[in-house]
C-alpha positions as a Python dict, from the first residue, in 0.01 Angstrom:
ca = {
    (1, 'M'): (0, 0, 0),
    (2, 'K'): (93, 261, 260),
    (3, 'N'): (125, 632, 186),
    (4, 'T'): (355, 880, 357),
    (5, 'A'): (206, 1200, 500),
    (6, 'L'): (308, 1376, 176),
    (7, 'T'): (210, 1128, -97),
    (8, 'H'): (-56, 1372, -223),
    (9, 'L'): (211, 1640, -255),
    (10, 'H'): (444, 1420, -463),
    (11, 'V'): (157, 1329, -695),
    (12, 'A'): (78, 1701, -734),
    (13, 'L'): (446, 1767, -816),
    (14, 'G'): (418, 1518, -1103),
    (15, 'A'): (634, 1247, -945),
    (16, 'K'): (638, 901, -1099),
    (17, 'M'): (510, 688, -810),
    (18, 'V'): (611, 324, -757),
    (19, 'P'): (554, 62, -486),
    (20, 'F'): (863, 37, -263),
    (21, 'A'): (884, -162, 63),
    (22, 'G'): (504, -158, 89),
    (23, 'F'): (484, 220, 37),
    (24, 'N'): (369, 434, -254),
    (25, 'M'): (692, 629, -317),
    (26, 'P'): (822, 889, -566),
    (27, 'V'): (1092, 728, -784),
    (28, 'Q'): (1160, 1042, -991),
    (29, 'Y'): (1029, 1392, -1069),
    (30, 'T'): (1232, 1552, -1351),
    (31, 'G'): (1452, 1248, -1420),
    (32, 'I'): (1721, 1050, -1235),
    (33, 'N'): (2027, 1211, -1398),
    (34, 'D'): (1901, 1566, -1339),
    (35, 'E'): (1807, 1490, -978),
    (36, 'H'): (2138, 1312, -913),
    (37, 'E'): (2333, 1612, -1044),
    (38, 'T'): (2123, 1848, -828),
    (39, 'V'): (2227, 1662, -511),
    (40, 'R'): (2595, 1625, -609),
    (41, 'T'): (2638, 1996, -692),
    (42, 'G'): (2356, 2183, -516),
    (43, 'V'): (2078, 2069, -284),
    (44, 'G'): (1782, 1834, -311),
    (45, 'M'): (1521, 1691, -75),
    (46, 'F'): (1401, 1331, -45),
    (47, 'D'): (1089, 1220, 137),
    (48, 'V'): (1213, 903, 309),
    (49, 'S'): (929, 883, 560),
    (50, 'H'): (888, 512, 480),
    (51, 'M'): (1187, 443, 709),
    (52, 'G'): (1113, 292, 1053),
    (53, 'E'): (1178, 454, 1391),
    (54, 'F'): (1177, 282, 1731),
    (55, 'I'): (1225, 449, 2071),
    (56, 'L'): (1398, 235, 2334),
    (57, 'K'): (1362, 370, 2687),
    (58, 'G'): (1471, 250, 3028),
    (59, 'E'): (1767, 196, 3262),
    (60, 'K'): (1879, -104, 3055),
    (61, 'A'): (1811, 35, 2705),
    (62, 'L'): (2185, 28, 2632),
    (63, 'D'): (2210, -338, 2745),
    (64, 'L'): (1944, -438, 2491),
    (65, 'I'): (2114, -245, 2211),
    (66, 'Q'): (2451, -398, 2301),
    (67, 'K'): (2296, -745, 2276),
    (68, 'V'): (2139, -700, 1929),
    (69, 'S'): (2382, -454, 1767),
    (70, 'S'): (2714, -545, 1604),
    (71, 'N'): (2866, -210, 1704),
    (72, 'D'): (2961, -80, 2049),
    (73, 'A'): (2686, 162, 2150),
    (74, 'S'): (2858, 231, 2486),
    (75, 'K'): (3086, 463, 2286),
    (76, 'L'): (2793, 691, 2203),
    (77, 'Y'): (2742, 1024, 2379),
    (78, 'D'): (2423, 1236, 2382),
    (79, 'G'): (2366, 1372, 2033),
    (80, 'K'): (2579, 1109, 1857),
    (81, 'V'): (2468, 862, 1584),
    (82, 'Q'): (2615, 518, 1511),
    (83, 'Y'): (2584, 283, 1212),
    (84, 'A'): (2553, -91, 1281),
    (85, 'Y'): (2371, -407, 1179),
    (86, 'L'): (2153, -663, 1357),
    (87, 'P'): (2324, -1001, 1318),
    (88, 'N'): (2098, -1305, 1295),
    (89, 'E'): (2187, -1642, 1449),
    (90, 'E'): (2277, -1806, 1117),
    (91, 'G'): (2563, -1579, 1012),
    (92, 'G'): (2355, -1329, 812),
    (93, 'I'): (2204, -985, 868),
    (94, 'V'): (1854, -902, 996),
    (95, 'D'): (1898, -536, 892),
    (96, 'D'): (2139, -243, 900),
    (97, 'F'): (2032, 54, 1112),
    (98, 'L'): (2126, 373, 1294),
    (99, 'T'): (2132, 426, 1672),
    (100, 'Y'): (2074, 780, 1805),
    (101, 'K'): (2165, 839, 2169),
    (102, 'I'): (1919, 1093, 2309),
    (103, 'D'): (2025, 1044, 2673),
    (104, 'D'): (2148, 764, 2901),
    (105, 'T'): (1809, 594, 2908),
    (106, 'T'): (1663, 693, 2569),
    (107, 'Y'): (1770, 580, 2222),
    (108, 'L'): (1618, 613, 1876),
    (109, 'L'): (1676, 330, 1628),
    (110, 'V'): (1619, 397, 1257),
    (111, 'V'): (1558, 88, 1044),
    (112, 'N'): (1482, 5, 681),
    (113, 'A'): (1121, 36, 565),
    (114, 'S'): (1098, -322, 437),
    (115, 'N'): (1213, -458, 774),
    (116, 'I'): (1010, -260, 1030),
    (117, 'E'): (802, -555, 1155),
    (118, 'K'): (1090, -805, 1125),
    (119, 'D'): (1329, -579, 1322),
    (120, 'W'): (1068, -501, 1587),
    (121, 'N'): (1005, -873, 1645),
    (122, 'W'): (1377, -950, 1643),
    (123, 'I'): (1472, -683, 1900),
    (124, 'S'): (1166, -770, 2114),
    (125, 'K'): (1284, -1133, 2125),
    (126, 'F'): (1598, -1023, 2312),
    (127, 'N'): (1425, -769, 2537),
    (128, 'T'): (1468, -954, 2865),
    (129, 'F'): (1578, -621, 3017),
    (130, 'G'): (1234, -464, 3068),
    (131, 'V'): (1312, -191, 2815),
    (132, 'E'): (1008, 10, 2702),
    (133, 'M'): (986, -13, 2321),
    (134, 'K'): (777, 220, 2110),
    (135, 'D'): (731, 202, 1732),
    (136, 'I'): (680, 561, 1611),
    (137, 'S'): (728, 481, 1239),
    (138, 'D'): (367, 559, 1140),
    (139, 'K'): (373, 895, 1323),
    (140, 'T'): (710, 1016, 1194),
    (141, 'S'): (813, 1185, 871),
    (142, 'L'): (1174, 1197, 756),
    (143, 'F'): (1320, 1432, 497),
    (144, 'A'): (1677, 1399, 370),
    (145, 'V'): (1808, 1738, 255),
    (146, 'Q'): (2130, 1648, 76),
    (147, 'G'): (2403, 1828, -116),
    (148, 'P'): (2688, 2078, -64),
    (149, 'K'): (2440, 2369, -35),
    (150, 'A'): (2219, 2198, 228),
    (151, 'A'): (2348, 2388, 534),
    (152, 'D'): (2313, 2728, 365),
    (153, 'A'): (1966, 2645, 234),
    (154, 'L'): (1837, 2533, 576),
    (155, 'Q'): (2014, 2768, 818),
    (156, 'G'): (1746, 3041, 801),
    (157, 'L'): (1487, 2793, 933),
    (158, 'T'): (1655, 2711, 1266),
    (159, 'D'): (1876, 2837, 1550),
    (160, 'I'): (2067, 2505, 1542),
    (161, 'E'): (2412, 2585, 1399),
    (162, 'L'): (2413, 2352, 1099),
    (163, 'A'): (2751, 2400, 928),
    (164, 'P'): (2963, 2311, 1236),
    (165, 'M'): (2763, 1992, 1311),
    (166, 'E'): (2995, 1694, 1293),
    (167, 'Y'): (2907, 1402, 1067),
    (168, 'Y'): (2684, 1148, 1247),
    (169, 'S'): (2570, 1390, 1517),
    (170, 'F'): (2225, 1540, 1581),
    (171, 'Q'): (2043, 1812, 1773),
    (172, 'K'): (1682, 1875, 1865),
    (173, 'G'): (1530, 2219, 1839),
    (174, 'V'): (1283, 2453, 1669),
    (175, 'F'): (1285, 2409, 1290),
    (176, 'A'): (1060, 2599, 1049),
    (177, 'G'): (855, 2714, 1350),
    (178, 'V'): (798, 2357, 1472),
    (179, 'E'): (928, 2247, 1814),
    (180, 'N'): (1112, 1925, 1895),
    (181, 'V'): (1240, 1857, 1543),
    (182, 'L'): (1543, 1626, 1527),
    (183, 'V'): (1809, 1746, 1282),
    (184, 'S'): (2078, 1492, 1202),
    (185, 'A'): (2402, 1536, 1005),
    (186, 'T'): (2355, 1205, 824),
    (187, 'G'): (2259, 1085, 479),
    (188, 'Y'): (2286, 812, 217),
    (189, 'T'): (2432, 1012, -71),
    (190, 'G'): (2790, 1107, 17),
    (191, 'A'): (2703, 1464, -82),
    (192, 'G'): (2672, 1596, 274),
    (193, 'G'): (2354, 1731, 425),
    (194, 'F'): (2096, 1661, 692),
    (195, 'E'): (1804, 1439, 780),
    (196, 'I'): (1502, 1601, 944),
    (197, 'Y'): (1269, 1398, 1169),
    (198, 'V'): (930, 1560, 1232),
    (199, 'D'): (587, 1437, 1340),
    (200, 'N'): (337, 1379, 1058),
    (201, 'E'): (112, 1669, 1169),
    (202, 'H'): (386, 1920, 1086),
    (203, 'A'): (538, 1735, 789),
    (204, 'E'): (382, 1945, 515),
    (205, 'Q'): (463, 2272, 695),
    (206, 'V'): (830, 2169, 724),
    (207, 'W'): (853, 2036, 365),
    (208, 'N'): (704, 2358, 225),
    (209, 'A'): (930, 2576, 441),
    (210, 'I'): (1239, 2388, 319),
    (211, 'M'): (1130, 2415, -47),
    (212, 'E'): (1072, 2789, 0),
    (213, 'A'): (1401, 2850, 185),
    (214, 'G'): (1589, 2641, -71),
    (215, 'K'): (1454, 2826, -374),
    (216, 'A'): (1752, 3063, -383),
    (217, 'Y'): (1981, 2756, -389),
    (218, 'G'): (1795, 2571, -666),
    (219, 'I'): (1648, 2304, -439),
    (220, 'K'): (1447, 2028, -606),
    (221, 'P'): (1250, 1729, -479),
    (222, 'I'): (1446, 1407, -541),
    (223, 'G'): (1312, 1054, -590),
    (224, 'L'): (1431, 711, -486),
    (225, 'G'): (1590, 651, -829),
    (226, 'A'): (1859, 911, -769),
    (227, 'R'): (1892, 795, -408),
    (228, 'D'): (2003, 461, -547),
    (229, 'T'): (2255, 602, -799),
    (230, 'L'): (2397, 839, -536),
    (231, 'R'): (2447, 567, -272),
    (232, 'L'): (2596, 331, -530),
    (233, 'E'): (2858, 590, -635),
    (234, 'M'): (2964, 588, -268),
    (235, 'G'): (2964, 208, -243),
    (236, 'F'): (2701, 213, 35),
    (237, 'C'): (2518, -119, 91),
    (238, 'L'): (2144, -146, 29),
    (239, 'Y'): (1957, -401, 238),
    (240, 'G'): (1783, -656, 16),
    (241, 'N'): (2042, -607, -260),
    (242, 'D'): (2395, -616, -119),
    (243, 'I'): (2320, -749, 228),
    (244, 'D'): (2039, -972, 354),
    (245, 'D'): (1952, -1260, 588),
    (246, 'N'): (2200, -1486, 410),
    (247, 'T'): (2502, -1261, 351),
    (248, 'S'): (2797, -1257, 587),
    (249, 'P'): (2849, -910, 736),
    (250, 'L'): (3225, -969, 726),
    (251, 'A'): (3216, -1061, 357),
    (252, 'A'): (3005, -745, 305),
    (253, 'G'): (3288, -531, 444),
    (254, 'L'): (3105, -450, 769),
    (255, 'G'): (3395, -558, 990),
    (256, 'W'): (3447, -192, 1084),
    (257, 'V'): (3111, -193, 1270),
    (258, 'T'): (3163, -541, 1420),
    (259, 'K'): (3306, -498, 1769),
    (260, 'F'): (3423, -821, 1933),
    (261, 'T'): (3506, -629, 2253),
    (262, 'K'): (3152, -720, 2373),
    (263, 'D'): (2914, -1012, 2354),
    (264, 'F'): (2631, -979, 2099),
    (265, 'V'): (2402, -1209, 1899),
    (266, 'N'): (2614, -1464, 1707),
    (267, 'S'): (2940, -1285, 1797),
    (268, 'E'): (3128, -1611, 1868),
    (269, 'N'): (3047, -1755, 1525),
    (270, 'L'): (3136, -1429, 1350),
    (271, 'K'): (3466, -1419, 1536),
    (272, 'A'): (3542, -1776, 1424),
    (273, 'E'): (3452, -1682, 1063),
    (274, 'K'): (3693, -1389, 1078),
    (275, 'E'): (3975, -1605, 1214),
    (276, 'K'): (3918, -1876, 952),
    (277, 'G'): (3929, -1622, 667),
    (278, 'L'): (3664, -1525, 411),
    (279, 'S'): (3591, -1716, 91),
    (280, 'Q'): (3415, -1419, -75),
    (281, 'K'): (3414, -1042, -46),
    (282, 'L'): (3182, -763, -157),
    (283, 'V'): (3371, -542, -404),
    (284, 'G'): (3304, -242, -619),
    (285, 'F'): (3370, -265, -991),
    (286, 'E'): (3366, -45, -1301),
    (287, 'M'): (3270, -174, -1643),
    (288, 'I'): (3546, -155, -1905),
    (289, 'D'): (3327, -273, -2193),
    (290, 'R'): (2973, -150, -2255),
    (291, 'G'): (2691, -300, -2053),
    (292, 'I'): (2494, -233, -1736),
    (293, 'P'): (2538, -485, -1454),
    (294, 'R'): (2215, -586, -1280),
    (295, 'H'): (2128, -757, -951),
    (296, 'D'): (2205, -1133, -962),
    (297, 'Y'): (2402, -1130, -1290),
    (298, 'E'): (2686, -1384, -1269),
    (299, 'I'): (3046, -1266, -1228),
    (300, 'I'): (3295, -1489, -1411),
    (301, 'N'): (3671, -1503, -1466),
    (302, 'A'): (3863, -1503, -1798),
    (303, 'E'): (3813, -1881, -1822),
    (304, 'G'): (3434, -1842, -1793),
    (305, 'E'): (3414, -1994, -1443),
    (306, 'K'): (3160, -1845, -1202),
    (307, 'I'): (3337, -1651, -926),
    (308, 'G'): (3050, -1448, -783),
    (309, 'R'): (2737, -1243, -843),
    (310, 'V'): (2634, -881, -892),
    (311, 'T'): (2427, -732, -609),
    (312, 'S'): (2382, -374, -737),
    (313, 'G'): (2455, -202, -1066),
    (314, 'T'): (2380, 119, -1252),
    (315, 'Q'): (2503, 374, -1501),
    (316, 'S'): (2684, 634, -1286),
    (317, 'P'): (2552, 981, -1378),
    (318, 'T'): (2872, 1144, -1243),
    (319, 'L'): (3126, 912, -1407),
    (320, 'K'): (2921, 843, -1723),
    (321, 'K'): (3014, 475, -1695),
    (322, 'S'): (2858, 162, -1548),
    (323, 'I'): (2947, 66, -1191),
    (324, 'G'): (2837, -204, -951),
    (325, 'L'): (2883, -401, -631),
    (326, 'G'): (2910, -776, -611),
    (327, 'Y'): (3049, -1071, -418),
    (328, 'V'): (3357, -1237, -569),
    (329, 'D'): (3593, -1513, -456),
    (330, 'T'): (3866, -1348, -247),
    (331, 'A'): (4133, -1428, -510),
    (332, 'Y'): (3959, -1171, -735),
    (333, 'A'): (3881, -911, -466),
    (334, 'K'): (4199, -707, -506),
    (335, 'D'): (4177, -356, -652),
    (336, 'G'): (4252, -376, -1025),
    (337, 'S'): (4150, -743, -1067),
    (338, 'E'): (3999, -820, -1407),
    (339, 'I'): (3654, -978, -1390),
    (340, 'F'): (3369, -1031, -1637),
    (341, 'I'): (2997, -976, -1592),
    (342, 'S'): (2777, -1225, -1775),
    (343, 'I'): (2523, -1003, -1956),
    (344, 'R'): (2285, -1202, -2181),
    (345, 'N'): (2540, -1486, -2177),
    (346, 'Q'): (2818, -1261, -2302),
    (347, 'P'): (3129, -1197, -2085),
    (348, 'I'): (3156, -817, -2048),
    (349, 'K'): (3488, -695, -1907),
    (350, 'A'): (3505, -504, -1576),
    (351, 'V'): (3771, -414, -1319),
    (352, 'V'): (3752, -429, -939),
    (353, 'K'): (3761, -75, -802),
    (354, 'K'): (3781, 38, -441),
    (355, 'S'): (3476, 243, -345),
    (356, 'P'): (3374, 521, -318),
    (357, 'F'): (3370, 550, -696),
    (358, 'V'): (3315, 926, -665),
    (359, 'K'): (3546, 1110, -425),
}
């Protein structure tokens, strides 16, 4: 089990620690509902240092990214971030990831913790371009400071103008007295905020400075439990739950980051799948009757026939009702469609709802 640079700190803060993607991670501190509310209405900080970071460097770094990424990275400019996925050759997804363009020959890729080795091997397989690849995951800490008060809480720590930063952009600068910190206007909560990349040596200094600066704004440390409820309220996919090696990216609603204007891994087959039409789609749904949908529960129609499966589900702390994501036959994918979740062999009524669930 790996630790982040701050595991000792989370233990000291009384966090409930759980194994996650091979790391010892804080799942909650004061409780999921309280932490969720803190991020939605104020500001909270997650240690997400388990995430993976690769540097791609060289004249043909863009060519390699264009080959493995579903999105068009040629559209990026310095300081811009892009969401995409790595298609596999069988019609599924190796991982979803972010590309940061640092300059014309330098890119940072941020990948999911559970897929660091898999993604590294996958990208390396296509590196016929002589691109220098560096895995800096074990040297890098990542803090997500999320919530409507994030910019105000952090501004005193840096000369980077935070509030005007556009969504999915980043800057490098001095932060909390540490040089070369990457500050990114990204996040996985829908609550606004920033993600701070810093080397492990300065991680504790930066964490403590943020907690101190955020005191006046009621900042709290937030665990992975609330990260999951927050992302689910936005309808964001989680790799391993909603998307994986066997799920179609088009069925998962990732057509918006699938650019057929270029050639990439498996692009011809994906294009053919799109033209043929999809048999299933990933949808959001809200429970009408009482019950919490869980990963892999069956989704059935009024006649009791199986029409799909749940991929994620929870009790939404904001809406005070159960919500979920799942794949259903396209005939049932329309907003407002009545579906049933099979919970302990009982059909529990739900309705298909366009995400985000929380505006």
